[in-house]
PDBQT receptor file of N, H, CA, C and O in Angstrom, charges set to zero:
ATOM      1  N   UNK A   1       1.034  -1.251   0.079  1.00  0.00    +0.000 N 
ATOM      2  CA  UNK A   1       0.205  -0.077   0.130  1.00  0.00    +0.000 C 
ATOM      3  C   UNK A   1       0.674   1.627   0.653  1.00  0.00    +0.000 C 
ATOM      4  O   UNK A   1       1.020   2.109   1.732  1.00  0.00    +0.000 OA
ATOM      5  N   UNK A   2       0.426   2.298  -1.035  1.00  0.00    +0.000 N 
ATOM      6  H   UNK A   2       0.146   1.906  -1.911  1.00  0.00    +0.000 HD
ATOM      7  CA  UNK A   2       1.607   3.879  -1.190  1.00  0.00    +0.000 C 
ATOM      8  C   UNK A   2       0.693   4.283   0.023  1.00  0.00    +0.000 C 
ATOM      9  O   UNK A   2      -0.482   3.924  -0.053  1.00  0.00    +0.000 OA
ATOM     10  N   UNK A   3       1.153   5.092   1.297  1.00  0.00    +0.000 N 
ATOM     11  H   UNK A   3       2.108   5.384   1.358  1.00  0.00    +0.000 HD
ATOM     12  CA  UNK A   3       0.633   5.890   1.459  1.00  0.00    +0.000 C 
ATOM     13  C   UNK A   3       1.027   7.450   0.960  1.00  0.00    +0.000 C 
ATOM     14  O   UNK A   3       1.115   8.396   1.743  1.00  0.00    +0.000 OA
ATOM     15  N   UNK A   4       1.112   7.483   0.401  1.00  0.00    +0.000 N 
ATOM     16  H   UNK A   4       1.041   6.714  -0.235  1.00  0.00    +0.000 HD
ATOM     17  CA  UNK A   4       1.517   9.086  -0.868  1.00  0.00    +0.000 C 
ATOM     18  C   UNK A   4       0.260   9.215  -1.392  1.00  0.00    +0.000 C 
ATOM     19  O   UNK A   4      -0.528  10.120  -1.118  1.00  0.00    +0.000 OA
ATOM     20  N   UNK A   5      -0.029   7.779  -2.582  1.00  0.00    +0.000 N 
ATOM     21  H   UNK A   5       0.612   7.044  -2.804  1.00  0.00    +0.000 HD
ATOM     22  CA  UNK A   5      -1.005   7.988  -3.414  1.00  0.00    +0.000 C 
ATOM     23  C   UNK A   5      -2.593   7.675  -2.854  1.00  0.00    +0.000 C 
ATOM     24  O   UNK A   5      -3.623   8.086  -3.388  1.00  0.00    +0.000 OA
ATOM     25  N   UNK A   6      -2.491   6.804  -1.586  1.00  0.00    +0.000 N 
ATOM     26  H   UNK A   6      -1.654   6.470  -1.152  1.00  0.00    +0.000 HD
ATOM     27  CA  UNK A   6      -3.514   7.207  -0.564  1.00  0.00    +0.000 C 
ATOM     28  C   UNK A   6      -3.970   8.824  -0.392  1.00  0.00    +0.000 C 
ATOM     29  O   UNK A   6      -5.041   9.364  -0.671  1.00  0.00    +0.000 OA
ATOM     30  N   UNK A   7      -2.691   9.395   0.196  1.00  0.00    +0.000 N 
ATOM     31  H   UNK A   7      -1.821   8.956   0.422  1.00  0.00    +0.000 HD
ATOM     32  CA  UNK A   7      -3.286  10.480   0.900  1.00  0.00    +0.000 C 
ATOM     33  C   UNK A   7      -3.458  11.531  -0.047  1.00  0.00    +0.000 C 
ATOM     34  O   UNK A   7      -4.029  12.553   0.333  1.00  0.00    +0.000 OA
ATOM     35  N   UNK A   8      -3.022  11.429  -1.310  1.00  0.00    +0.000 N 
ATOM     36  H   UNK A   8      -2.559  10.598  -1.618  1.00  0.00    +0.000 HD
ATOM     37  CA  UNK A   8      -3.138  12.465  -2.725  1.00  0.00    +0.000 C 
ATOM     38  C   UNK A   8      -4.591  12.389  -2.970  1.00  0.00    +0.000 C 
ATOM     39  O   UNK A   8      -5.292  13.392  -2.836  1.00  0.00    +0.000 OA
ATOM     40  N   UNK A   9      -5.205  10.951  -3.416  1.00  0.00    +0.000 N 
ATOM     41  H   UNK A   9      -4.636  10.136  -3.525  1.00  0.00    +0.000 HD
ATOM     42  CA  UNK A   9      -6.483  10.436  -3.533  1.00  0.00    +0.000 C 
ATOM     43  C   UNK A   9      -7.570  11.148  -2.286  1.00  0.00    +0.000 C 
ATOM     44  O   UNK A   9      -8.754  11.408  -2.502  1.00  0.00    +0.000 OA
ATOM     45  N   UNK A  10      -6.842  11.382  -0.944  1.00  0.00    +0.000 N 
ATOM     46  H   UNK A  10      -5.881  11.170  -0.768  1.00  0.00    +0.000 HD
ATOM     47  CA  UNK A  10      -7.921  11.592  -0.056  1.00  0.00    +0.000 C 
ATOM     48  C   UNK A  10      -7.767  13.332  -0.245  1.00  0.00    +0.000 C 
ATOM     49  O   UNK A  10      -8.769  13.904   0.183  1.00  0.00    +0.000 OA
ATOM     50  N   UNK A  11      -6.764  14.217  -0.771  1.00  0.00    +0.000 N 
ATOM     51  H   UNK A  11      -5.950  13.752  -1.119  1.00  0.00    +0.000 HD
ATOM     52  CA  UNK A  11      -6.409  15.285  -0.321  1.00  0.00    +0.000 C 
ATOM     53  C   UNK A  11      -7.927  16.096  -2.100  1.00  0.00    +0.000 C 
ATOM     54  O   UNK A  11      -8.643  17.097  -2.142  1.00  0.00    +0.000 OA
ATOM     55  N   UNK A  12      -7.675  14.909  -3.157  1.00  0.00    +0.000 N 
ATOM     56  H   UNK A  12      -7.094  14.096  -3.124  1.00  0.00    +0.000 HD
ATOM     57  CA  UNK A  12      -8.112  15.263  -4.370  1.00  0.00    +0.000 C 
ATOM     58  C   UNK A  12      -9.919  15.208  -4.102  1.00  0.00    +0.000 C 
ATOM     59  O   UNK A  12     -10.706  15.978  -4.652  1.00  0.00    +0.000 OA
ATOM     60  N   UNK A  13     -10.224  14.337  -3.333  1.00  0.00    +0.000 N 
ATOM     61  H   UNK A  13      -9.585  13.712  -2.885  1.00  0.00    +0.000 HD
ATOM     62  CA  UNK A  13     -11.781  14.071  -2.996  1.00  0.00    +0.000 C 
ATOM     63  C   UNK A  13     -12.174  15.710  -2.250  1.00  0.00    +0.000 C 
ATOM     64  O   UNK A  13     -12.858  16.580  -2.788  1.00  0.00    +0.000 OA
ATOM     65  N   UNK A  14     -11.595  15.780  -1.048  1.00  0.00    +0.000 N 
ATOM     66  H   UNK A  14     -11.039  15.074  -0.610  1.00  0.00    +0.000 HD
ATOM     67  CA  UNK A  14     -11.247  17.215  -0.422  1.00  0.00    +0.000 C 
ATOM     68  C   UNK A  14     -11.350  18.530  -1.009  1.00  0.00    +0.000 C 
ATOM     69  O   UNK A  14     -12.111  19.438  -0.676  1.00  0.00    +0.000 OA
ATOM     70  N   UNK A  15     -10.524  18.512  -1.882  1.00  0.00    +0.000 N 
ATOM     71  H   UNK A  15      -9.905  17.774  -2.152  1.00  0.00    +0.000 HD
ATOM     72  CA  UNK A  15     -10.026  19.788  -2.807  1.00  0.00    +0.000 C 
ATOM     73  C   UNK A  15     -11.660  19.848  -4.191  1.00  0.00    +0.000 C 
ATOM     74  O   UNK A  15     -11.939  20.897  -4.773  1.00  0.00    +0.000 OA
ATOM     75  N   UNK A  16     -12.323  18.746  -4.379  1.00  0.00    +0.000 N 
ATOM     76  H   UNK A  16     -12.096  17.895  -3.907  1.00  0.00    +0.000 HD
ATOM     77  CA  UNK A  16     -13.798  18.355  -5.490  1.00  0.00    +0.000 C 
ATOM     78  C   UNK A  16     -15.098  18.569  -4.532  1.00  0.00    +0.000 C 
ATOM     79  O   UNK A  16     -16.268  18.839  -4.805  1.00  0.00    +0.000 OA
ATOM     80  N   UNK A  17     -14.375  18.323  -3.210  1.00  0.00    +0.000 N 
ATOM     81  H   UNK A  17     -13.425  18.104  -2.988  1.00  0.00    +0.000 HD
ATOM     82  CA  UNK A  17     -16.006  18.622  -2.029  1.00  0.00    +0.000 C 
ATOM     83  C   UNK A  17     -16.025  20.251  -2.105  1.00  0.00    +0.000 C 
ATOM     84  O   UNK A  17     -17.027  20.943  -1.928  1.00  0.00    +0.000 OA
ATOM     85  N   UNK A  18     -14.781  20.701  -2.390  1.00  0.00    +0.000 N 
ATOM     86  H   UNK A  18     -13.966  20.139  -2.534  1.00  0.00    +0.000 HD
ATOM     87  CA  UNK A  18     -14.707  22.208  -1.308  1.00  0.00    +0.000 C 
ATOM     88  C   UNK A  18     -15.293  22.816  -2.753  1.00  0.00    +0.000 C 
ATOM     89  O   UNK A  18     -16.314  23.502  -2.777  1.00  0.00    +0.000 OA
ATOM     90  N   UNK A  19     -14.505  22.474  -3.987  1.00  0.00    +0.000 N 
ATOM     91  H   UNK A  19     -13.675  21.917  -3.967  1.00  0.00    +0.000 HD
ATOM     92  CA  UNK A  19     -15.223  23.178  -4.848  1.00  0.00    +0.000 C 
ATOM     93  C   UNK A  19     -16.431  22.822  -5.319  1.00  0.00    +0.000 C 
ATOM     94  O   UNK A  19     -16.788  23.603  -6.201  1.00  0.00    +0.000 OA
ATOM     95  N   UNK A  20     -17.320  21.846  -5.068  1.00  0.00    +0.000 N 
ATOM     96  H   UNK A  20     -17.030  21.212  -4.352  1.00  0.00    +0.000 HD
ATOM     97  CA  UNK A  20     -18.568  21.951  -5.739  1.00  0.00    +0.000 C 
ATOM     98  C   UNK A  20     -19.472  22.714  -4.703  1.00  0.00    +0.000 C 
ATOM     99  O   UNK A  20     -20.475  23.319  -5.082  1.00  0.00    +0.000 OA
ATOM    100  N   UNK A  21     -18.949  22.652  -2.911  1.00  0.00    +0.000 N 
ATOM    101  H   UNK A  21     -18.134  22.161  -2.603  1.00  0.00    +0.000 HD
ATOM    102  CA  UNK A  21     -19.091  23.243  -1.993  1.00  0.00    +0.000 C 
ATOM    103  C   UNK A  21     -19.065  25.145  -2.349  1.00  0.00    +0.000 C 
ATOM    104  O   UNK A  21     -19.916  25.864  -1.825  1.00  0.00    +0.000 OA
ATOM    105  N   UNK A  22     -18.304  25.552  -3.005  1.00  0.00    +0.000 N 
ATOM    106  H   UNK A  22     -17.613  24.968  -3.431  1.00  0.00    +0.000 HD
ATOM    107  CA  UNK A  22     -18.214  26.519  -3.657  1.00  0.00    +0.000 C 
ATOM    108  C   UNK A  22     -18.881  26.881  -4.644  1.00  0.00    +0.000 C 
ATOM    109  O   UNK A  22     -18.886  28.034  -5.075  1.00  0.00    +0.000 OA
ATOM    110  N   UNK A  23     -19.708  25.656  -5.254  1.00  0.00    +0.000 N 
ATOM    111  H   UNK A  23     -19.703  24.719  -4.905  1.00  0.00    +0.000 HD
ATOM    112  CA  UNK A  23     -20.050  26.212  -6.028  1.00  0.00    +0.000 C 
ATOM    113  C   UNK A  23     -21.678  26.312  -5.923  1.00  0.00    +0.000 C 
ATOM    114  O   UNK A  23     -22.361  26.763  -6.842  1.00  0.00    +0.000 OA
ATOM    115  N   UNK A  24     -22.066  25.967  -5.031  1.00  0.00    +0.000 N 
ATOM    116  H   UNK A  24     -21.511  25.601  -4.284  1.00  0.00    +0.000 HD
ATOM    117  CA  UNK A  24     -23.124  25.818  -3.971  1.00  0.00    +0.000 C 
ATOM    118  C   UNK A  24     -23.377  26.880  -3.703  1.00  0.00    +0.000 C 
ATOM    119  O   UNK A  24     -24.560  27.221  -3.707  1.00  0.00    +0.000 OA
ATOM    120  N   UNK A  25     -22.322  27.830  -3.359  1.00  0.00    +0.000 N 
ATOM    121  H   UNK A  25     -21.361  27.553  -3.355  1.00  0.00    +0.000 HD
ATOM    122  CA  UNK A  25     -22.684  29.043  -1.844  1.00  0.00    +0.000 C 
ATOM    123  C   UNK A  25     -22.697  30.333  -3.499  1.00  0.00    +0.000 C 
ATOM    124  O   UNK A  25     -23.369  31.345  -3.700  1.00  0.00    +0.000 OA
ATOM    125  N   UNK A  26     -21.826  29.763  -4.202  1.00  0.00    +0.000 N 
ATOM    126  H   UNK A  26     -21.280  28.941  -4.038  1.00  0.00    +0.000 HD
ATOM    127  CA  UNK A  26     -21.957  31.131  -5.783  1.00  0.00    +0.000 C 
ATOM    128  C   UNK A  26     -23.961  30.948  -5.803  1.00  0.00    +0.000 C 
ATOM    129  O   UNK A  26     -24.813  31.783  -5.503  1.00  0.00    +0.000 OA
ATOM    130  N   UNK A  27     -24.134  29.294  -6.357  1.00  0.00    +0.000 N 
ATOM    131  H   UNK A  27     -23.441  28.615  -6.601  1.00  0.00    +0.000 HD
ATOM    132  CA  UNK A  27     -25.196  29.613  -6.622  1.00  0.00    +0.000 C 
ATOM    133  C   UNK A  27     -26.132  30.553  -6.192  1.00  0.00    +0.000 C 
ATOM    134  O   UNK A  27     -26.650  31.409  -6.908  1.00  0.00    +0.000 OA
ATOM    135  N   UNK A  28     -26.445  30.273  -4.368  1.00  0.00    +0.000 N 
ATOM    136  H   UNK A  28     -26.025  29.577  -3.787  1.00  0.00    +0.000 HD
ATOM    137  CA  UNK A  28     -27.078  30.585  -3.484  1.00  0.00    +0.000 C 
ATOM    138  C   UNK A  28     -26.831  31.742  -2.977  1.00  0.00    +0.000 C 
ATOM    139  O   UNK A  28     -27.378  31.961  -1.896  1.00  0.00    +0.000 OA
ATOM    140  N   UNK A  29     -26.077  32.684  -3.480  1.00  0.00    +0.000 N 
ATOM    141  H   UNK A  29     -25.633  32.507  -4.358  1.00  0.00    +0.000 HD
ATOM    142  CA  UNK A  29     -25.411  34.082  -3.085  1.00  0.00    +0.000 C 
ATOM    143  C   UNK A  29     -26.221  35.255  -3.186  1.00  0.00    +0.000 C 
ATOM    144  O   UNK A  29     -26.678  35.891  -4.136  1.00  0.00    +0.000 OA
ATOM    145  N   UNK A  30     -26.251  35.320  -2.441  1.00  0.00    +0.000 N 
ATOM    146  H   UNK A  30     -25.880  34.803  -1.670  1.00  0.00    +0.000 HD
ATOM    147  CA  UNK A  30     -27.501  36.899  -2.177  1.00  0.00    +0.000 C 
ATOM    148  C   UNK A  30     -26.733  37.908  -2.207  1.00  0.00    +0.000 C 
ATOM    149  O   UNK A  30     -27.326  38.981  -2.318  1.00  0.00    +0.000 OA
ATOM    150  N   UNK A  31     -25.130  37.970  -2.122  1.00  0.00    +0.000 N 
ATOM    151  H   UNK A  31     -24.648  37.098  -2.031  1.00  0.00    +0.000 HD
ATOM    152  CA  UNK A  31     -24.028  39.569  -2.632  1.00  0.00    +0.000 C 
ATOM    153  C   UNK A  31     -23.810  39.933  -1.398  1.00  0.00    +0.000 C 
ATOM    154  O   UNK A  31     -23.349  41.070  -1.297  1.00  0.00    +0.000 OA
ATOM    155  N   UNK A  32     -24.045  39.149  -0.056  1.00  0.00    +0.000 N 
ATOM    156  H   UNK A  32     -24.420  38.225  -0.138  1.00  0.00    +0.000 HD
ATOM    157  CA  UNK A  32     -23.876  39.475   1.399  1.00  0.00    +0.000 C 
ATOM    158  C   UNK A  32     -22.116  39.545   1.151  1.00  0.00    +0.000 C 
ATOM    159  O   UNK A  32     -21.489  39.251   0.133  1.00  0.00    +0.000 OA
ATOM    160  N   UNK A  33     -21.594  40.055   2.507  1.00  0.00    +0.000 N 
ATOM    161  H   UNK A  33     -22.104  40.293   3.334  1.00  0.00    +0.000 HD
ATOM    162  CA  UNK A  33     -20.208  40.292   2.475  1.00  0.00    +0.000 C 
ATOM    163  C   UNK A  33     -19.759  38.557   2.968  1.00  0.00    +0.000 C 
ATOM    164  O   UNK A  33     -18.871  37.847   2.495  1.00  0.00    +0.000 OA
ATOM    165  N   UNK A  34     -20.559  38.311   3.864  1.00  0.00    +0.000 N 
ATOM    166  H   UNK A  34     -21.281  38.888   4.248  1.00  0.00    +0.000 HD
ATOM    167  CA  UNK A  34     -20.329  36.473   4.379  1.00  0.00    +0.000 C 
ATOM    168  C   UNK A  34     -19.709  35.590   3.759  1.00  0.00    +0.000 C 
ATOM    169  O   UNK A  34     -18.616  35.024   3.794  1.00  0.00    +0.000 OA
ATOM    170  N   UNK A  35     -21.039  35.589   2.932  1.00  0.00    +0.000 N 
ATOM    171  H   UNK A  35     -21.927  36.048   2.904  1.00  0.00    +0.000 HD
ATOM    172  CA  UNK A  35     -21.263  34.455   1.280  1.00  0.00    +0.000 C 
ATOM    173  C   UNK A  35     -20.175  34.690   0.202  1.00  0.00    +0.000 C 
ATOM    174  O   UNK A  35     -19.820  33.707  -0.448  1.00  0.00    +0.000 OA
ATOM    175  N   UNK A  36     -19.594  35.928  -0.059  1.00  0.00    +0.000 N 
ATOM    176  H   UNK A  36     -19.882  36.727   0.469  1.00  0.00    +0.000 HD
ATOM    177  CA  UNK A  36     -18.713  36.323  -0.603  1.00  0.00    +0.000 C 
ATOM    178  C   UNK A  36     -17.167  35.911  -0.307  1.00  0.00    +0.000 C 
ATOM    179  O   UNK A  36     -16.352  35.422  -1.088  1.00  0.00    +0.000 OA
ATOM    180  N   UNK A  37     -17.022  36.249   1.016  1.00  0.00    +0.000 N 
ATOM    181  H   UNK A  37     -17.684  36.646   1.651  1.00  0.00    +0.000 HD
ATOM    182  CA  UNK A  37     -15.848  35.980   2.173  1.00  0.00    +0.000 C 
ATOM    183  C   UNK A  37     -15.902  34.285   2.010  1.00  0.00    +0.000 C 
ATOM    184  O   UNK A  37     -14.953  33.593   1.641  1.00  0.00    +0.000 OA
ATOM    185  N   UNK A  38     -17.145  33.838   2.351  1.00  0.00    +0.000 N 
ATOM    186  H   UNK A  38     -17.916  34.400   2.651  1.00  0.00    +0.000 HD
ATOM    187  CA  UNK A  38     -17.026  31.708   2.861  1.00  0.00    +0.000 C 
ATOM    188  C   UNK A  38     -16.831  31.095   0.500  1.00  0.00    +0.000 C 
ATOM    189  O   UNK A  38     -16.470  30.045  -0.032  1.00  0.00    +0.000 OA
ATOM    190  N   UNK A  39     -17.206  32.157   0.048  1.00  0.00    +0.000 N 
ATOM    191  H   UNK A  39     -17.500  33.009   0.480  1.00  0.00    +0.000 HD
ATOM    192  CA  UNK A  39     -17.344  31.426  -1.326  1.00  0.00    +0.000 C 
ATOM    193  C   UNK A  39     -15.422  31.767  -1.723  1.00  0.00    +0.000 C 
ATOM    194  O   UNK A  39     -14.796  30.910  -2.348  1.00  0.00    +0.000 OA
ATOM    195  N   UNK A  40     -14.991  32.579  -1.435  1.00  0.00    +0.000 N 
ATOM    196  H   UNK A  40     -15.500  33.275  -0.928  1.00  0.00    +0.000 HD
ATOM    197  CA  UNK A  40     -13.957  32.736  -1.438  1.00  0.00    +0.000 C 
ATOM    198  C   UNK A  40     -12.647  31.484  -0.610  1.00  0.00    +0.000 C 
ATOM    199  O   UNK A  40     -11.825  30.657  -1.004  1.00  0.00    +0.000 OA
ATOM    200  N   UNK A  41     -13.056  31.935   0.464  1.00  0.00    +0.000 N 
ATOM    201  H   UNK A  41     -13.724  32.607   0.784  1.00  0.00    +0.000 HD
ATOM    202  CA  UNK A  41     -12.662  30.264   1.145  1.00  0.00    +0.000 C 
ATOM    203  C   UNK A  41     -12.111  29.190   0.642  1.00  0.00    +0.000 C 
ATOM    204  O   UNK A  41     -11.033  28.760   0.232  1.00  0.00    +0.000 OA
ATOM    205  N   UNK A  42     -13.691  28.769   0.883  1.00  0.00    +0.000 N 
ATOM    206  H   UNK A  42     -14.567  29.118   1.217  1.00  0.00    +0.000 HD
ATOM    207  CA  UNK A  42     -14.104  27.282  -0.157  1.00  0.00    +0.000 C 
ATOM    208  C   UNK A  42     -13.109  26.754  -1.393  1.00  0.00    +0.000 C 
ATOM    209  O   UNK A  42     -12.419  25.811  -1.780  1.00  0.00    +0.000 OA
ATOM    210  N   UNK A  43     -13.496  27.863  -1.650  1.00  0.00    +0.000 N 
ATOM    211  H   UNK A  43     -14.056  28.629  -1.335  1.00  0.00    +0.000 HD
ATOM    212  CA  UNK A  43     -12.725  27.920  -3.710  1.00  0.00    +0.000 C 
ATOM    213  C   UNK A  43     -11.431  27.814  -3.628  1.00  0.00    +0.000 C 
ATOM    214  O   UNK A  43     -10.799  26.857  -4.074  1.00  0.00    +0.000 OA
ATOM    215  N   UNK A  44     -10.781  29.118  -2.858  1.00  0.00    +0.000 N 
ATOM    216  H   UNK A  44     -11.295  29.896  -2.496  1.00  0.00    +0.000 HD
ATOM    217  CA  UNK A  44      -9.484  28.777  -2.486  1.00  0.00    +0.000 C 
ATOM    218  C   UNK A  44      -8.648  27.710  -1.938  1.00  0.00    +0.000 C 
ATOM    219  O   UNK A  44      -7.559  27.438  -2.444  1.00  0.00    +0.000 OA
ATOM    220  N   UNK A  45      -9.250  26.926  -0.641  1.00  0.00    +0.000 N 
ATOM    221  H   UNK A  45     -10.135  27.146  -0.230  1.00  0.00    +0.000 HD
ATOM    222  CA  UNK A  45      -9.015  26.103  -0.024  1.00  0.00    +0.000 C 
ATOM    223  C   UNK A  45      -9.363  24.095  -1.216  1.00  0.00    +0.000 C 
ATOM    224  O   UNK A  45      -8.977  22.926  -1.182  1.00  0.00    +0.000 OA
ATOM    225  N   UNK A  46     -10.386  25.073  -2.107  1.00  0.00    +0.000 N 
ATOM    226  H   UNK A  46     -10.700  26.022  -2.135  1.00  0.00    +0.000 HD
ATOM    227  CA  UNK A  46     -10.638  23.477  -2.686  1.00  0.00    +0.000 C 
ATOM    228  C   UNK A  46      -9.691  23.406  -3.435  1.00  0.00    +0.000 C 
ATOM    229  O   UNK A  46      -9.218  22.269  -3.422  1.00  0.00    +0.000 OA
ATOM    230  N   UNK A  47      -8.934  24.407  -4.403  1.00  0.00    +0.000 N 
ATOM    231  H   UNK A  47      -9.317  25.330  -4.413  1.00  0.00    +0.000 HD
ATOM    232  CA  UNK A  47      -8.045  24.421  -5.623  1.00  0.00    +0.000 C 
ATOM    233  C   UNK A  47      -6.720  23.800  -5.190  1.00  0.00    +0.000 C 
ATOM    234  O   UNK A  47      -6.109  22.834  -5.648  1.00  0.00    +0.000 OA
ATOM    235  N   UNK A  48      -6.383  24.827  -3.932  1.00  0.00    +0.000 N 
ATOM    236  H   UNK A  48      -6.879  25.611  -3.561  1.00  0.00    +0.000 HD
ATOM    237  CA  UNK A  48      -5.522  23.872  -3.355  1.00  0.00    +0.000 C 
ATOM    238  C   UNK A  48      -5.214  22.622  -2.303  1.00  0.00    +0.000 C 
ATOM    239  O   UNK A  48      -4.286  22.342  -1.544  1.00  0.00    +0.000 OA
ATOM    240  N   UNK A  49      -6.106  22.201  -2.554  1.00  0.00    +0.000 N 
ATOM    241  H   UNK A  49      -6.860  22.428  -3.170  1.00  0.00    +0.000 HD
ATOM    242  CA  UNK A  49      -6.428  20.451  -2.265  1.00  0.00    +0.000 C 
ATOM    243  C   UNK A  49      -6.327  19.669  -3.644  1.00  0.00    +0.000 C 
ATOM    244  O   UNK A  49      -5.529  18.751  -3.836  1.00  0.00    +0.000 OA
ATOM    245  N   UNK A  50      -7.096  20.073  -4.436  1.00  0.00    +0.000 N 
ATOM    246  H   UNK A  50      -7.744  20.818  -4.280  1.00  0.00    +0.000 HD
ATOM    247  CA  UNK A  50      -7.300  18.873  -5.790  1.00  0.00    +0.000 C 
ATOM    248  C   UNK A  50      -5.653  19.427  -5.980  1.00  0.00    +0.000 C 
ATOM    249  O   UNK A  50      -4.726  18.786  -5.484  1.00  0.00    +0.000 OA
ATOM    250  N   UNK A  51      -5.388  20.925  -6.900  1.00  0.00    +0.000 N 
ATOM    251  H   UNK A  51      -6.141  21.447  -7.303  1.00  0.00    +0.000 HD
ATOM    252  CA  UNK A  51      -3.731  20.247  -7.306  1.00  0.00    +0.000 C 
ATOM    253  C   UNK A  51      -3.122  20.056  -6.518  1.00  0.00    +0.000 C 
ATOM    254  O   UNK A  51      -2.026  19.742  -6.984  1.00  0.00    +0.000 OA
ATOM    255  N   UNK A  52      -3.099  20.029  -5.254  1.00  0.00    +0.000 N 
ATOM    256  H   UNK A  52      -3.989  20.284  -4.875  1.00  0.00    +0.000 HD
ATOM    257  CA  UNK A  52      -1.822  19.255  -4.326  1.00  0.00    +0.000 C 
ATOM    258  C   UNK A  52      -2.109  18.192  -4.175  1.00  0.00    +0.000 C 
ATOM    259  O   UNK A  52      -1.188  17.411  -3.939  1.00  0.00    +0.000 OA
ATOM    260  N   UNK A  53      -3.830  17.540  -4.252  1.00  0.00    +0.000 N 
ATOM    261  H   UNK A  53      -4.579  18.174  -4.443  1.00  0.00    +0.000 HD
ATOM    262  CA  UNK A  53      -3.975  15.492  -4.052  1.00  0.00    +0.000 C 
ATOM    263  C   UNK A  53      -3.330  14.979  -5.948  1.00  0.00    +0.000 C 
ATOM    264  O   UNK A  53      -2.721  13.922  -6.115  1.00  0.00    +0.000 OA
ATOM    265  N   UNK A  54      -3.577  15.768  -6.905  1.00  0.00    +0.000 N 
ATOM    266  H   UNK A  54      -4.072  16.626  -6.769  1.00  0.00    +0.000 HD
ATOM    267  CA  UNK A  54      -3.526  15.305  -8.088  1.00  0.00    +0.000 C 
ATOM    268  C   UNK A  54      -1.845  15.454  -8.362  1.00  0.00    +0.000 C 
ATOM    269  O   UNK A  54      -1.151  14.645  -8.977  1.00  0.00    +0.000 OA
ATOM    270  N   UNK A  55      -1.372  16.799  -7.688  1.00  0.00    +0.000 N 
ATOM    271  H   UNK A  55      -1.936  17.456  -7.188  1.00  0.00    +0.000 HD
ATOM    272  CA  UNK A  55       0.305  16.795  -7.867  1.00  0.00    +0.000 C 
ATOM    273  C   UNK A  55       0.784  15.496  -6.752  1.00  0.00    +0.000 C 
ATOM    274  O   UNK A  55       1.216  14.454  -7.242  1.00  0.00    +0.000 OA
ATOM    275  N   UNK A  56       0.740  15.554  -6.160  1.00  0.00    +0.000 N 
ATOM    276  H   UNK A  56       0.389  16.401  -5.761  1.00  0.00    +0.000 HD
ATOM    277  CA  UNK A  56       0.741  14.038  -5.093  1.00  0.00    +0.000 C 
ATOM    278  C   UNK A  56       0.704  12.335  -5.842  1.00  0.00    +0.000 C 
ATOM    279  O   UNK A  56       1.312  11.286  -5.631  1.00  0.00    +0.000 OA
ATOM    280  N   UNK A  57      -0.122  12.687  -6.576  1.00  0.00    +0.000 N 
ATOM    281  H   UNK A  57      -0.616  13.540  -6.747  1.00  0.00    +0.000 HD
ATOM    282  CA  UNK A  57      -0.732  11.446  -7.082  1.00  0.00    +0.000 C 
ATOM    283  C   UNK A  57      -0.005  10.999  -8.475  1.00  0.00    +0.000 C 
ATOM    284  O   UNK A  57       0.233   9.881  -8.933  1.00  0.00    +0.000 OA
ATOM    285  N   UNK A  58       0.269  12.401  -8.999  1.00  0.00    +0.000 N 
ATOM    286  H   UNK A  58       0.075  13.309  -8.627  1.00  0.00    +0.000 HD
ATOM    287  CA  UNK A  58       0.989  12.080  -9.947  1.00  0.00    +0.000 C 
ATOM    288  C   UNK A  58       2.425  11.878 -10.221  1.00  0.00    +0.000 C 
ATOM    289  O   UNK A  58       2.921  11.310 -11.195  1.00  0.00    +0.000 OA
ATOM    290  N   UNK A  59       3.168  12.567  -8.965  1.00  0.00    +0.000 N 
ATOM    291  H   UNK A  59       2.765  13.028  -8.174  1.00  0.00    +0.000 HD
ATOM    292  CA  UNK A  59       4.790  12.221  -9.143  1.00  0.00    +0.000 C 
ATOM    293  C   UNK A  59       5.177  11.400  -7.431  1.00  0.00    +0.000 C 
ATOM    294  O   UNK A  59       6.011  11.495  -6.530  1.00  0.00    +0.000 OA
ATOM    295  N   UNK A  60       3.797  10.506  -7.821  1.00  0.00    +0.000 N 
ATOM    296  H   UNK A  60       3.120  10.429  -8.553  1.00  0.00    +0.000 HD
ATOM    297  CA  UNK A  60       4.325   8.893  -6.676  1.00  0.00    +0.000 C 
ATOM    298  C   UNK A  60       4.869   8.206  -7.528  1.00  0.00    +0.000 C 
ATOM    299  O   UNK A  60       4.476   8.189  -8.694  1.00  0.00    +0.000 OA
ATOM    300  N   UNK A  61       6.065   7.384  -7.009  1.00  0.00    +0.000 N 
ATOM    301  H   UNK A  61       6.385   7.398  -6.062  1.00  0.00    +0.000 HD
ATOM    302  CA  UNK A  61       6.189   6.336  -8.727  1.00  0.00    +0.000 C 
ATOM    303  C   UNK A  61       5.884   5.097  -7.966  1.00  0.00    +0.000 C 
ATOM    304  O   UNK A  61       6.320   5.177  -6.817  1.00  0.00    +0.000 OA
ATOM    305  N   UNK A  62       5.383   4.171  -8.181  1.00  0.00    +0.000 N 
ATOM    306  H   UNK A  62       5.028   4.107  -9.114  1.00  0.00    +0.000 HD
ATOM    307  CA  UNK A  62       4.953   2.434  -7.747  1.00  0.00    +0.000 C 
ATOM    308  C   UNK A  62       6.148   1.879  -7.608  1.00  0.00    +0.000 C 
ATOM    309  O   UNK A  62       7.071   1.965  -8.418  1.00  0.00    +0.000 OA
ATOM    310  N   UNK A  63       6.151   1.184  -6.375  1.00  0.00    +0.000 N 
ATOM    311  H   UNK A  63       5.401   1.114  -5.717  1.00  0.00    +0.000 HD
ATOM    312  CA  UNK A  63       7.427   0.201  -6.496  1.00  0.00    +0.000 C 
ATOM    313  C   UNK A  63       6.893  -0.321  -5.603  1.00  0.00    +0.000 C 
ATOM    314  O   UNK A  63       6.212   0.125  -4.680  1.00  0.00    +0.000 OA
ATOM    315  N   UNK A  64       7.525  -2.310  -6.154  1.00  0.00    +0.000 N 
ATOM    316  H   UNK A  64       8.079  -2.673  -6.904  1.00  0.00    +0.000 HD
ATOM    317  CA  UNK A  64       6.565  -2.772  -6.026  1.00  0.00    +0.000 C 
ATOM    318  C   UNK A  64       7.601  -3.611  -4.606  1.00  0.00    +0.000 C 
ATOM    319  O   UNK A  64       7.074  -4.440  -3.865  1.00  0.00    +0.000 OA
TER     320      UNK A  64
């Protein structure tokens, strides 16, 4: 079992969940300051988790 690939997959799933949640907030936003702040926070965290998870999975070599 490769721990780095597993952690990368978990980060990728968390990133996707964060991006989906940011999209839901964007669809329901009324333009309030709190809505925009949470949209930015979840969107940025989702992008960071997604990119780092994909990079970790991509750069980890399989060793038997």
